[in-house]
N, C-alpha and C positions, 0 to 999 in steps of 0.2 A: 327431652323429647327424643322420642325413640327414631332411630333411623331407618326410612322409608325400604322395605323389602328390594330387591332388584331382581331384575328378570331372574327365573327360574330358580327361585330360591323358596322352592318346595320344600314344605316339612318332611320332616326325616332324610334329606337328604345331605346333612350334614355329618361331619362322623367327631365323636372327643374320643383323643386317646390320655390316659396317665402314663406321663411318658417318665417320672423319677418313682423309685422303688416305692413298693407300699407297707402300710403302717404309718407308726409318730414320726415326724422330721422335720427337719427346722424351714423344711418347703416342699410343697407339693406344685408341680408344673402340668396344667393341662392343657394339649393341642386341641384344635379346629379346624377342619379341613372341610373343603367341598360346598358346595351351592346352598346357602340359607346360613350357614356357620356369623357370618357379620351380624345378619339379625337377629340370632337368637341371643349368640354375645350381648347386642345393644338393649336385650329387653334385660337381660339381667344387670349389665350396668348402668342402666337407665341416661345411656346418652351415646353416639356413634362411638363405633369400633374404633381403634388407632388407624390410622392411615401408613405408609411405610416408613419403619425408620421413627415410628412416635411411641410413647409408651401413655398409658394412662393409668392413672391411680382412682380407685374409686370403689364403695360397698359395693358386693352385688349383693342383689337382694329380689325376692320373688314373692308379690301381691303383697309388698311394704314391708315382708322379713328379711333382716336382715341376715345372709349367711355367713360373708366372710370379707374381711377387707383384701383387696387384686390388685397385683398391678396386671397390664393387657397389654401387651405388644403383637407387632407383625414380624414374624420369622421366616423366612427363604418360601413365601407365601403361602406361610398361614400363620392364624392367629394361636399366638398363647396367652394363658393366663397362669400366673403364678398366687399361688394359695400360702396362708401358713402353715398348712402342713399335717394337721389335725387329720385322722381318718372320717372325725365325725363329719368334721367342714367339706373335705375334700367329696365324700358321698354325698352331702347334702346339695350339693353342688353339681355334682354330675347327674342326680335326681333331677334339680330343678334344672337343666340341659335339655336334657331326655322331654322333660314336659314342655319344654320349649321347642319341641322338634328334630334334635338334635340323638343319632345315633350313638351306643357306647362301639367304640370298638371291638365286638367279639375276640379278638385275636390277644390283646392285652387289657382284659378287665379289671386286675389288680382286687385284693383281697377286701378290697372297703366294697366291693359290689359284690349286693346279696344272691348273685345268682353263681359268682366263682364260688365262694364260699360254701353256699350248698352242694356246688358240684362235687368241691373235696371234700367234702364230710361225707358224700353218698358212699362210697366204697364200703366205709366202714360201718353203714346201718344195719344193726344187728337184727331187726326185727321186721315184716312189713311196713305196718302204720310209717315206721321211721325212713323206711325208704321212698314209700310214697307221698309224704311231708317234705324229704328233700329236694326228689327229682321234681315235684311242683315247683319248688321254688326256685332251683337250679332252672327253669322252665320262664321264671318270671310272673307264676303267680302272685306271692307276697309282695313284689315291689309296684305290680298293678291295681294291688289294693292299696297302697300307700298313697302310690300315684293319684287313684282317685278323685283325694283329699274330700272324701264324704266323711262327717265326722260319725255317723252311724257306724258305717265300715273301719274308721279309725278305732273307734272303741271297743268294737268287737276282738279287734286286732289285737289289742292292750288285754282285754280278759281273757285271752289264748296266749297269751305270754309265758306263765309257766308251763303249758304245756309243749308248747313249741321248742322252748327252751332243752324237757327233759327230752325229747323227741330226739333233738338233735345233738344233743349234748348229753349222755345218760348219767343219772344222779347215781349216787354210790351210798350203798347200804351195807353196814357193817356190821357183823351178826359177832357179838361178844358173849361172853360166859366164861365158867369156872372150867378147868379143863375136864376131858372125858364127858361132858356136855352133849356133845352131838354136832359143834356149828359143824364140821367138815360133813358130814353125811348129811346135813340139811343144804348145804351150798351146793351138793352134788345134786341133791335132789332138785332144786329150785332152777339153776343149771343143766339140768336134765342129761350130764354125763357127767364120769369120774375124774373130776378137775384138780378137785384135793384127797391126800392120801389119807386112809381110816384105818385105824388100827385100833383094837380095845385097850394097848397101854397110855396113858394122859402123856402129854407133852407131845404127841408126834407132829403136832405143827410148833412151827418155832416165827421164819416170818410169815407174814402176811402172804395168802394165797387168792387170786382176782379171776373172776367169771361173770360173764354176761351173761344175764339173764333175759326169759322176756314175764314181764308184769303188765299181762290186761293190753299187752301192742305195746309198753314202754320199753325199750332197752335200758334194763338197772345193773349197772358193776356191780356185784357182791365183792365183800372182802373179808374170808377169814381167819380170823387172830387167833392170836394164840390163849390159851386159858387165864386168867385172873386170877388173881386168890394166893394167899400162902405167903409164907416168907421164904423169898426165892433169891439166890444170887451168880452170880458167874451166866452163863450163856442164858440161862431161864429167867434172870433179873431183865437182859438187854431187850428177850423176847415178851416180855409183859410190856416193857417201856414201849415198845413199836406197836404193839397190840392197842393200847391207850393211845397211840397220838394218831394211829388209823380210825379210831373211833373221835376224835373228836375234830377230825377231816371230813369225815364222812356227813351226808345227809341225813342219813338214817341213821339210827343204831338198833338194833335187834338185839335183846339179852335173851340169851337161850341158858335153860336148867335142866337140870334130871329130878324129876319129881321125888326119885328115891331119896338127892340128898338136895332137895333144896338150898340154892345160894345167893341172897338176895342181891340186887345190882349196889357192886361198887365204884360204877362210877355212872357217865351216861348212859341212859336206855329210855327210850322213848317208844319200844312197843316189847312187851316182857312175854317172852314165850316159854312154854312147858313142855318141852321134848319130850320124847320117846311117847306117845301118848297112845303108843299100842301094845304096851307093856303096864301098863296101870292107869289109875287117878289122876288127872293134871292137879297142878298148883292150882289152890282157889286166887280169882284174879286176872289170869296169865294164859293167853289164847295156846289151848293143845295144837300141836302141829309135831308129826311122826315124820321124818326124814328119809327112815323107811319104807315105810309102806303109802307117803306123800298123804296121809291124812291130813287136814287141815291148810294145805299149800294155798288151794285156792281163796280162802278164809285170810290166810296170809298177806297175799298178793294184794287184795284188795284192802287190809287194814292198812300197808306200808304206803299203794296211791294218795288214801284219804291223809294220811298223817303228812305227805309232801305237800296236798295242798292241788292233786292234780283230777281231773274230769275220768272218771271211767265208763265205758272203755277209752281207748288214744283213739284219737281219728286224725286225718291227713288235713284236714283244713288249715289253708295260710294262716300263720302267726310269727311275731318276730321271735327268734332265738338269740339275739343276742343284746347287751345294754345300749348297744350305738342305737339301732333298730328302734327300742323302745324309745330313745331319747327324740330322735326322728320325730315317729309317730306321736309322740306330746305334741312337740313343737309343731307341729302341722295343725294340731287339733287349737295350740293356743293362738296361732295366728288366725284362724275363725272363728275367731270370738269376739 
C-alpha cells in the first residue's frame, strides 16, 4: 500500500541527486529531498518510506517492472536510497523517479544522465546535424521520448539507434591499399583540408593519420594508413602492422588502388576504390574516385554510409546513442507487453 501524499507534495517539488561517483561501482546512493520525495519513493518501494532511524529493504519497481533491489533510509532530514551501483540500474531508477514527479538536480546529473552525457559530447560535434542532435538530447528530447512509454515512439527510437550512435560517436573509416595509391590525397580531399602529408615517393605515411570528415551530416573519423604489400622489414614492417591493426579496428575499410598498377585487397576491404580516376580508366568493379579533383567523392560518401547501415542524410531526431539507453528502451517495451 502506498503512503498517502502529504500536504504540499505537489509533483515536481522533490529533487533527486546522485551522491556517489558515476560509473560502475559497488554501490550507488541517491538522495531525495523536498516536498513530494516521500510519496515518490513510496510508489517505487511499494510501501511507506522509512521514518527517522529506520531502514527499508525492498525491490524498487515501476508498473510491475523491477528496477533494482535497494536499501532506503532517512539521514539528516532527507531520504537516501542505496543501489547496487551499475550505471544502467541507476539511470533506470532516476528516470522512474522523474516519472514519479521528482526533478534531477542539474548541479549533479552524473554521466549516467542522458542530458549530461550529450552535453559533454556537444563541444566535439563536428557537423551541424551532430551538434543539433546532441543539443536536443542535452535539453531532454531523448529522455522525454523514453519517458513517454509509448510503444510506437519507443520502437521508432530503436530504429534510429544506429544513426544516433553515429552522430554522437563518429564511426571510423580506414583507408587502406598499396603504397602510392593516393590514400593521403583522398583523406585530405574527404576532410576538406591538408591533414596528411602527400609526396610522390611511396612510403611517406608510416603512422596512421586521422581526420574527421562530414559524410552527409555524419561525422566520420578517417584513418590514413601506411601502404600494404611487399616484402618489408624494420620500420616499414612495423608501419604495415599498424596499418593492418587500424583496418581491423575500423567500422569500415576502403581499399584504394592505382589503376596503373592494380593491387587486389590483401586484407579486409569493405569497399574497393579505383583511385586517380582523372588520369585514366577505372578498375572494373571498383568505385572510381579522384582525390585530386574530387570526382566520385559524393558517391563514395553515400556508399560508405550505406555500408555502415546509416540512413541518408543525417537528421537530428531523438535517438539512443549508448548501449545502456537501448537496453532501457527494450526493457520499457517488454514491460508494456
